[in-house]
N, CA and C atoms as an extended XYZ file, in Angstrom:
387
Properties=species:S:1:pos:R:3:atomname:S:1:resname:S:1:resid:I:1 pbc="F F F"
N       -31.697      -21.403      -16.624 N   MET     1
C       -30.264      -21.503      -16.603 CA  MET     1
C       -29.728      -21.248      -18.014 C   MET     1
N       -28.747      -20.405      -18.123 N   ILE     2
C       -28.139      -20.085      -19.408 CA  ILE     2
C       -26.910      -20.970      -19.589 C   ILE     2
N       -26.865      -21.691      -20.729 N   GLU     3
C       -25.712      -22.525      -21.055 CA  GLU     3
C       -25.284      -23.392      -19.864 C   GLU     3
N       -26.243      -23.942      -19.148 N   ASN     4
C       -25.986      -24.772      -17.971 CA  ASN     4
C       -25.231      -24.049      -16.864 C   ASN     4
N       -25.319      -22.734      -16.847 N   GLN     5
C       -24.675      -21.962      -15.791 CA  GLN     5
C       -25.675      -21.718      -14.661 C   GLN     5
N       -25.293      -22.004      -13.421 N   PRO     6
C       -26.194      -21.688      -12.319 CA  PRO     6
C       -26.340      -20.172      -12.158 C   PRO     6
N       -27.506      -19.765      -11.687 N   LEU     7
C       -27.770      -18.341      -11.478 CA  LEU     7
C       -26.915      -17.802      -10.334 C   LEU     7
N       -26.341      -16.633      -10.557 N   VAL     8
C       -25.558      -15.921       -9.555 CA  VAL     8
C       -26.183      -14.543       -9.375 C   VAL     8
N       -26.500      -14.186       -8.143 N   ASN     9
C       -26.984      -12.832       -7.810 CA  ASN     9
C       -25.874      -12.107       -7.076 C   ASN     9
N       -25.612      -10.888       -7.488 N   ILE    10
C       -24.549      -10.103       -6.865 CA  ILE    10
C       -25.134       -8.814       -6.319 C   ILE    10
N       -24.772       -8.507       -5.090 N   LEU    11
C       -25.153       -7.262       -4.437 CA  LEU    11
C       -24.013       -6.270       -4.604 C   LEU    11
N       -24.341       -5.073       -5.071 N   PHE    12
C       -23.364       -3.994       -5.242 CA  PHE    12
C       -23.814       -2.851       -4.341 C   PHE    12
N       -23.023       -2.549       -3.314 N   ILE    13
C       -23.405       -1.533       -2.334 CA  ILE    13
C       -22.617       -0.256       -2.575 C   ILE    13
N       -23.352        0.868       -2.572 N   THR    14
C       -22.713        2.173       -2.749 CA  THR    14
C       -23.049        3.091       -1.586 C   THR    14
N       -22.116        3.954       -1.282 N   PHE    15
C       -22.349        5.100       -0.398 CA  PHE    15
C       -21.310        6.143       -0.779 C   PHE    15
N       -21.790        7.155       -1.492 N   ASN    16
C       -20.912        8.198       -2.009 CA  ASN    16
C       -19.800        7.577       -2.849 C   ASN    16
N       -18.664        8.198       -2.943 N   ARG    17
C       -17.554        7.727       -3.775 CA  ARG    17
C       -17.987        7.503       -5.227 C   ARG    17
N       -18.686        8.488       -5.781 N   LEU    18
C       -19.155        8.421       -7.166 CA  LEU    18
C       -18.019        8.069       -8.122 C   LEU    18
N       -16.860        8.633       -7.892 N   TYR    19
C       -15.706        8.368       -8.742 CA  TYR    19
C       -15.446        6.858       -8.848 C   TYR    19
N       -15.462        6.154       -7.713 N   TYR    20
C       -15.241        4.708       -7.720 CA  TYR    20
C       -16.380        3.976       -8.427 C   TYR    20
N       -17.605        4.364       -8.133 N   THR    21
C       -18.765        3.687       -8.724 CA  THR    21
C       -18.727        3.758      -10.238 C   THR    21
N       -18.318        4.899      -10.782 N   LYS    22
C       -18.249        5.051      -12.236 CA  LYS    22
C       -17.194        4.143      -12.873 C   LYS    22
N       -16.233        3.711      -12.096 N   ILE    23
C       -15.198        2.794      -12.591 CA  ILE    23
C       -15.600        1.341      -12.356 C   ILE    23
N       -16.099        1.038      -11.152 N   THR    24
C       -16.309       -0.358      -10.758 CA  THR    24
C       -17.610       -0.961      -11.267 C   THR    24
N       -18.689       -0.196      -11.294 N   LEU    25
C       -19.970       -0.755      -11.722 CA  LEU    25
C       -19.956       -1.213      -13.180 C   LEU    25
N       -19.435       -0.430      -14.113 N   PRO    26
C       -19.379       -0.927      -15.495 CA  PRO    26
C       -18.579       -2.223      -15.637 C   PRO    26
N       -17.503       -2.367      -14.878 N   LYS    27
C       -16.718       -3.613      -14.917 CA  LYS    27
C       -17.556       -4.790      -14.431 C   LYS    27
N       -18.322       -4.590      -13.360 N   LEU    28
C       -19.179       -5.644      -12.833 CA  LEU    28
C       -20.258       -6.022      -13.846 C   LEU    28
N       -20.828       -5.041      -14.498 N   LEU    29
C       -21.911       -5.297      -15.449 CA  LEU    29
C       -21.411       -5.891      -16.770 C   LEU    29
N       -20.104       -5.939      -16.954 N   ASP    30
C       -19.523       -6.438      -18.200 CA  ASP    30
C       -18.772       -7.756      -18.004 C   ASP    30
N       -19.134       -8.509      -16.999 N   CYS    31
C       -18.466       -9.795      -16.751 CA  CYS    31
C       -18.813      -10.804      -17.838 C   CYS    31
N       -17.930      -11.761      -18.041 N   ASN    32
C       -18.105      -12.788      -19.070 CA  ASN    32
C       -19.243      -13.754      -18.754 C   ASN    32
N       -19.455      -14.043      -17.503 N   TYR    33
C       -20.479      -14.998      -17.086 CA  TYR    33
C       -21.838      -14.499      -17.584 C   TYR    33
N       -22.650      -15.376      -18.097 N   LYS    34
C       -23.916      -14.948      -18.717 CA  LYS    34
C       -25.100      -14.927      -17.752 C   LYS    34
N       -25.150      -15.862      -16.813 N   ASN    35
C       -26.346      -16.040      -15.985 CA  ASN    35
C       -26.183      -15.401      -14.603 C   ASN    35
N       -26.095      -14.072      -14.597 N   TYR    36
C       -26.006      -13.369      -13.322 CA  TYR    36
C       -26.829      -12.087      -13.372 C   TYR    36
N       -27.194      -11.644      -12.184 N   SER    37
C       -27.887      -10.370      -12.070 CA  SER    37
C       -27.281       -9.588      -10.922 C   SER    37
N       -27.494       -8.285      -10.961 N   VAL    38
C       -26.924       -7.386       -9.962 CA  VAL    38
C       -28.045       -6.599       -9.313 C   VAL    38
N       -28.034       -6.574       -7.995 N   THR    39
C       -28.906       -5.695       -7.228 CA  THR    39
C       -28.016       -4.616       -6.642 C   THR    39
N       -28.382       -3.378       -6.866 N   ILE    40
C       -27.606       -2.249       -6.361 CA  ILE    40
C       -28.348       -1.656       -5.171 C   ILE    40
N       -27.618       -1.425       -4.091 N   VAL    41
C       -28.176       -0.739       -2.932 CA  VAL    41
C       -27.338        0.510       -2.698 C   VAL    41
N       -27.987        1.659       -2.777 N   ASP    42
C       -27.315        2.908       -2.425 CA  ASP    42
C       -27.746        3.289       -1.015 C   ASP    42
N       -26.777        3.575       -0.188 N   ASN    43
C       -27.016        3.876        1.219 CA  ASN    43
C       -27.136        5.373        1.505 C   ASN    43
N       -27.929        6.068        0.700 N   GLY    44
C       -28.184        7.483        0.970 CA  GLY    44
C       -27.076        8.411        0.515 C   GLY    44
N       -26.481        8.121       -0.621 N   SER    45
C       -25.392        8.967       -1.135 CA  SER    45
C       -25.850       10.404       -1.331 C   SER    45
N       -24.902       11.320       -1.182 N   THR    46
C       -25.188       12.747       -1.329 CA  THR    46
C       -24.254       13.428       -2.330 C   THR    46
N       -23.505       12.627       -3.091 N   ASP    47
C       -22.476       13.183       -3.965 CA  ASP    47
C       -22.766       13.033       -5.459 C   ASP    47
N       -24.009       12.756       -5.827 N   GLY    48
C       -24.355       12.551       -7.233 CA  GLY    48
C       -24.445       11.088       -7.625 C   GLY    48
N       -24.125       10.174       -6.713 N   THR    49
C       -24.197        8.748       -7.016 CA  THR    49
C       -25.612        8.332       -7.398 C   THR    49
N       -26.599        8.827       -6.682 N   ILE    50
C       -28.002        8.465       -6.965 CA  ILE    50
C       -28.385        8.883       -8.385 C   ILE    50
N       -28.059       10.110       -8.755 N   ASP    51
C       -28.373       10.573      -10.115 CA  ASP    51
C       -27.668        9.710      -11.163 C   ASP    51
N       -26.419        9.356      -10.909 N   TYR    52
C       -25.677        8.501      -11.830 CA  TYR    52
C       -26.359        7.139      -11.964 C   TYR    52
N       -26.707        6.523      -10.835 N   LEU    53
C       -27.331        5.197      -10.867 CA  LEU    53
C       -28.649        5.211      -11.644 C   LEU    53
N       -29.379        6.294      -11.555 N   LYS    54
C       -30.659        6.403      -12.272 CA  LYS    54
C       -30.470        6.452      -13.787 C   LYS    54
N       -29.263        6.755      -14.244 N   THR    55
C       -29.006        6.807      -15.694 CA  THR    55
C       -28.546        5.466      -16.261 C   THR    55
N       -28.171        4.535      -15.406 N   ILE    56
C       -27.627        3.250      -15.866 CA  ILE    56
C       -28.763        2.352      -16.355 C   ILE    56
N       -28.662        1.914      -17.571 N   LYS    57
C       -29.610        0.961      -18.157 CA  LYS    57
C       -28.814       -0.259      -18.591 C   LYS    57
N       -29.043       -1.380      -17.915 N   ASN    58
C       -28.309       -2.593      -18.240 CA  ASN    58
C       -29.174       -3.780      -17.848 C   ASN    58
N       -29.263       -4.756      -18.724 N   GLN    59
C       -30.112       -5.922      -18.473 CA  GLN    59
C       -29.647       -6.754      -17.290 C   GLN    59
N       -28.400       -6.602      -16.871 N   LYS    60
C       -27.894       -7.354      -15.715 CA  LYS    60
C       -28.404       -6.780      -14.389 C   LYS    60
N       -28.888       -5.551      -14.393 N   ILE    61
C       -29.391       -4.935      -13.158 CA  ILE    61
C       -30.797       -5.440      -12.887 C   ILE    61
N       -30.933       -6.164      -11.785 N   ASP    62
C       -32.236       -6.670      -11.370 CA  ASP    62
C       -33.058       -5.548      -10.748 C   ASP    62
N       -32.444       -4.808       -9.835 N   LYS    63
C       -33.118       -3.660       -9.229 CA  LYS    63
C       -32.108       -2.761       -8.558 C   LYS    63
N       -32.533       -1.531       -8.319 N   ILE    64
C       -31.731       -0.567       -7.567 CA  ILE    64
C       -32.578       -0.114       -6.381 C   ILE    64
N       -32.002       -0.215       -5.208 N   ILE    65
C       -32.681        0.194       -3.978 CA  ILE    65
C       -31.994        1.457       -3.478 C   ILE    65
N       -32.786        2.486       -3.246 N   PHE    66
C       -32.250        3.749       -2.755 CA  PHE    66
C       -32.668        3.923       -1.292 C   PHE    66
N       -31.741        3.638       -0.375 N   ASN    67
C       -32.018        3.831        1.049 CA  ASN    67
C       -31.950        5.311        1.391 C   ASN    67
N       -32.796        5.734        2.288 N   LYS    68
C       -32.815        7.142        2.709 CA  LYS    68
C       -31.590        7.483        3.553 C   LYS    68
N       -31.063        6.468        4.270 N   LYS    69
C       -29.897        6.704        5.127 CA  LYS    69
C       -28.911        5.554        4.931 C   LYS    69
N       -27.725        5.759        5.462 N   ASN    70
C       -26.687        4.744        5.350 CA  ASN    70
C       -26.988        3.600        6.307 C   ASN    70
N       -27.334        2.444        5.760 N   GLU    71
C       -27.615        1.260        6.566 CA  GLU    71
C       -26.378        0.389        6.732 C   GLU    71
N       -25.237        0.862        6.258 N   GLY    72
C       -24.010        0.090        6.384 CA  GLY    72
C       -23.968       -1.064        5.401 C   GLY    72
N       -23.118       -2.031        5.704 N   LEU    73
C       -22.951       -3.184        4.828 CA  LEU    73
C       -23.738       -4.404        5.298 C   LEU    73
N       -23.829       -4.597        6.605 N   VAL    74
C       -24.406       -5.829        7.149 CA  VAL    74
C       -25.897       -5.938        6.866 C   VAL    74
N       -26.679       -4.914        7.157 N   GLN    75
C       -28.137       -5.000        6.975 CA  GLN    75
C       -28.533       -5.246        5.526 C   GLN    75
N       -28.040       -4.444        4.569 N   PRO    76
C       -28.407       -4.728        3.174 CA  PRO    76
C       -27.953       -6.107        2.707 C   PRO    76
N       -26.794       -6.553        3.179 N   THR    77
C       -26.287       -7.864        2.770 CA  THR    77
C       -27.171       -8.977        3.314 C   THR    77
N       -27.546       -8.894        4.578 N   LYS    78
C       -28.425       -9.914        5.172 CA  LYS    78
C       -29.767       -9.973        4.442 C   LYS    78
N       -30.349       -8.816        4.158 N   LYS    79
C       -31.630       -8.776        3.433 CA  LYS    79
C       -31.494       -9.431        2.061 C   LYS    79
N       -30.440       -9.074        1.353 N   PHE    80
C       -30.204       -9.589        0.008 CA  PHE    80
C       -30.017      -11.105        0.027 C   PHE    80
N       -29.142      -11.604        0.900 N   TRP    81
C       -28.883      -13.039        0.955 CA  TRP    81
C       -30.130      -13.809        1.350 C   TRP    81
N       -30.949      -13.224        2.203 N   HIS    82
C       -32.186      -13.890        2.638 CA  HIS    82
C       -33.200      -13.991        1.492 C   HIS    82
N       -33.273      -12.946        0.661 N   LYS    83
C       -34.287      -12.901       -0.395 CA  LYS    83
C       -33.878      -13.588       -1.692 C   LYS    83
N       -32.588      -13.754       -1.920 N   SER    84
C       -32.127      -14.321       -3.182 CA  SER    84
C       -32.484      -15.799       -3.290 C   SER    84
N       -32.861      -16.210       -4.491 N   HIS    85
C       -33.153      -17.615       -4.767 CA  HIS    85
C       -32.101      -18.219       -5.702 C   HIS    85
N       -31.012      -17.491       -5.899 N   ALA    86
C       -29.945      -17.972       -6.774 CA  ALA    86
C       -29.138      -19.064       -6.086 C   ALA    86
N       -28.495      -19.878       -6.892 N   LYS    87
C       -27.618      -20.916       -6.335 CA  LYS    87
C       -26.438      -20.272       -5.613 C   LYS    87
N       -25.903      -19.188       -6.179 N   TYR    88
C       -24.770      -18.490       -5.588 CA  TYR    88
C       -25.087      -17.004       -5.449 C   TYR    88
N       -24.613      -16.423       -4.364 N   VAL    89
C       -24.770      -14.988       -4.154 CA  VAL    89
C       -23.404      -14.388       -3.836 C   VAL    89
N       -23.271      -13.118       -4.146 N   GLY    90
C       -22.023      -12.425       -3.868 CA  GLY    90
C       -22.280      -10.990       -3.500 C   GLY    90
N       -21.263      -10.339       -2.941 N   LYS    91
C       -21.362       -8.923       -2.578 CA  LYS    91
C       -20.083       -8.218       -3.019 C   LYS    91
N       -20.267       -7.128       -3.727 N   ILE    92
C       -19.160       -6.301       -4.186 CA  ILE    92
C       -19.449       -4.870       -3.745 C   ILE    92
N       -18.484       -4.242       -3.104 N   ASP    93
C       -18.641       -2.833       -2.745 CA  ASP    93
C       -18.184       -1.962       -3.907 C   ASP    93
N       -18.516       -0.684       -3.844 N   ASN    94
C       -18.232        0.176       -4.985 CA  ASN    94
C       -16.772        0.621       -5.088 C   ASN    94
N       -15.906        0.043       -4.275 N   ASP    95
C       -14.476        0.351       -4.415 CA  ASP    95
C       -13.678       -0.890       -4.833 C   ASP    95
N       -14.375       -1.877       -5.401 N   ILE    96
C       -13.714       -3.111       -5.829 CA  ILE    96
C       -13.892       -3.283       -7.336 C   ILE    96
N       -12.783       -3.396       -8.034 N   ILE    97
C       -12.821       -3.670       -9.471 CA  ILE    97
C       -12.655       -5.168       -9.656 C   ILE    97
N       -13.628       -5.775      -10.309 N   VAL    98
C       -13.573       -7.222      -10.523 CA  VAL    98
C       -13.036       -7.528      -11.919 C   VAL    98
N       -12.260       -8.610      -12.041 N   PRO    99
C       -11.853       -9.036      -13.381 CA  PRO    99
C       -13.039       -9.658      -14.102 C   PRO    99
N       -13.010       -9.674      -15.403 N   SER   100
C       -14.166      -10.123      -16.193 CA  SER   100
C       -14.525      -11.587      -15.957 C   SER   100
N       -13.610      -12.376      -15.431 N   ASN   101
C       -13.879      -13.802      -15.233 CA  ASN   101
C       -14.093      -14.184      -13.764 C   ASN   101
N       -14.270      -13.226      -12.887 N   PHE   102
C       -14.305      -13.561      -11.462 CA  PHE   102
C       -15.495      -14.441      -11.094 C   PHE   102
N       -16.619      -14.297      -11.771 N   ILE   103
C       -17.785      -15.126      -11.439 CA  ILE   103
C       -17.506      -16.580      -11.816 C   ILE   103
N       -16.954      -16.814      -13.004 N   GLU   104
C       -16.627      -18.187      -13.407 CA  GLU   104
C       -15.676      -18.845      -12.412 C   GLU   104
N       -14.682      -18.112      -11.970 N   VAL   105
C       -13.693      -18.654      -11.040 CA  VAL   105
C       -14.359      -19.056       -9.728 C   VAL   105
N       -15.236      -18.197       -9.215 N   LEU   106
C       -15.893      -18.502       -7.941 CA  LEU   106
C       -16.897      -19.648       -8.071 C   LEU   106
N       -17.648      -19.677       -9.165 N   VAL   107
C       -18.591      -20.780       -9.381 CA  VAL   107
C       -17.826      -22.098       -9.492 C   VAL   107
N       -16.715      -22.084      -10.209 N   GLU   108
C       -15.910      -23.297      -10.345 CA  GLU   108
C       -15.369      -23.751       -8.985 C   GLU   108
N       -14.910      -22.816       -8.174 N   ALA   109
C       -14.412      -23.177       -6.838 CA  ALA   109
C       -15.509      -23.827       -6.012 C   ALA   109
N       -16.693      -23.253       -6.055 N   HIS   110
C       -17.810      -23.827       -5.295 CA  HIS   110
C       -18.212      -25.197       -5.828 C   HIS   110
N       -18.094      -25.414       -7.120 N   SER   111
C       -18.474      -26.714       -7.673 CA  SER   111
C       -17.439      -27.794       -7.353 C   SER   111
N       -16.196      -27.408       -7.131 N   LYS   112
C       -15.143      -28.381       -6.866 CA  LYS   112
C       -14.953      -28.683       -5.375 C   LYS   112
N       -15.376      -27.754       -4.511 N   ILE   113
C       -15.162      -27.925       -3.072 CA  ILE   113
C       -16.527      -28.019       -2.399 C   ILE   113
N       -16.919      -29.233       -2.018 N   ASP   114
C       -18.265      -29.486       -1.496 CA  ASP   114
C       -18.654      -28.636       -0.288 C   ASP   114
N       -17.765      -28.457        0.642 N   ASN   115
C       -18.135      -27.762        1.873 CA  ASN   115
C       -17.690      -26.307        1.887 C   ASN   115
N       -17.442      -25.740        0.722 N   LEU   116
C       -17.030      -24.341        0.640 CA  LEU   116
C       -18.209      -23.443        0.984 C   LEU   116
N       -17.990      -22.514        1.871 N   GLY   117
C       -19.048      -21.596        2.274 CA  GLY   117
C       -18.889      -20.262        1.586 C   GLY   117
N       -18.313      -19.313        2.282 N   VAL   118
C       -18.141      -17.964        1.764 CA  VAL   118
C       -16.690      -17.764        1.374 C   VAL   118
N       -16.498      -17.186        0.204 N   ILE   119
C       -15.156      -16.806       -0.230 CA  ILE   119
C       -15.078      -15.299       -0.092 C   ILE   119
N       -14.096      -14.822        0.620 N   GLY   120
C       -13.969      -13.383        0.832 CA  GLY   120
C       -12.698      -12.845        0.213 C   GLY   120
N       -12.710      -11.559       -0.001 N   PHE   121
C       -11.545      -10.892       -0.541 CA  PHE   121
C       -11.358       -9.595        0.210 C   PHE   121
N       -10.146       -9.304        0.523 N   CYS   122
C        -9.845       -8.023        1.161 CA  CYS   122
C        -8.503       -7.561        0.620 C   CYS   122
N        -8.421       -6.307        0.333 N   HIS   123
C        -7.180       -5.738       -0.178 CA  HIS   123
C        -6.426       -5.120        0.988 C   HIS   123
N        -5.238       -5.607        1.232 N   PHE   124
C        -4.423       -5.048        2.301 CA  PHE   124
C        -3.330       -4.177        1.705 C   PHE   124
N        -3.090       -3.084        2.359 N   ARG   125
C        -1.968       -2.243        1.959 CA  ARG   125
C        -0.692       -2.876        2.487 C   ARG   125
N         0.421       -2.575        1.858 N   GLU   126
C         1.689       -3.168        2.266 CA  GLU   126
C         1.984       -2.910        3.739 C   GLU   126
N         1.657       -1.729        4.241 N   GLU   127
C         1.926       -1.403        5.639 CA  GLU   127
C         1.026       -2.156        6.621 C   GLU   127
N        -0.055       -2.779        6.122 N   ASP   128
C        -0.934       -3.561        6.990 CA  ASP   128
C        -0.391       -4.963        7.257 C   ASP   128
N         0.532       -5.412        6.417 N   ILE   129
C         1.004       -6.801        6.510 CA  ILE   129
C         2.195       -6.890        7.460 C   ILE   129
């Protein structure tokens, strides 16, 4: 444990959309929280995402999994949550930009609310509301 921070494992799922990945992944890897790791799962991208991911060198990356085909979101997430031994786990898709303090905020919420399970986020467009 770093500075008494519980370990957080985050799953980052990609499928194409290289443009988004180049914006969102660096933000995720530059979070303020110290004791976290990122597992990246690429679901068979064909747009250069795989080549880009192979160039990323960052100590926060635990591993990168390159699926031959698109397994969607549910299967990789279930596998990841089952295998993780971290106190907290999270999932970020490659079209979500996280603020630098989002891990601290979520860890604090979980520490203050005993029966808190999953915290989700979804971005709705104005016309969806």
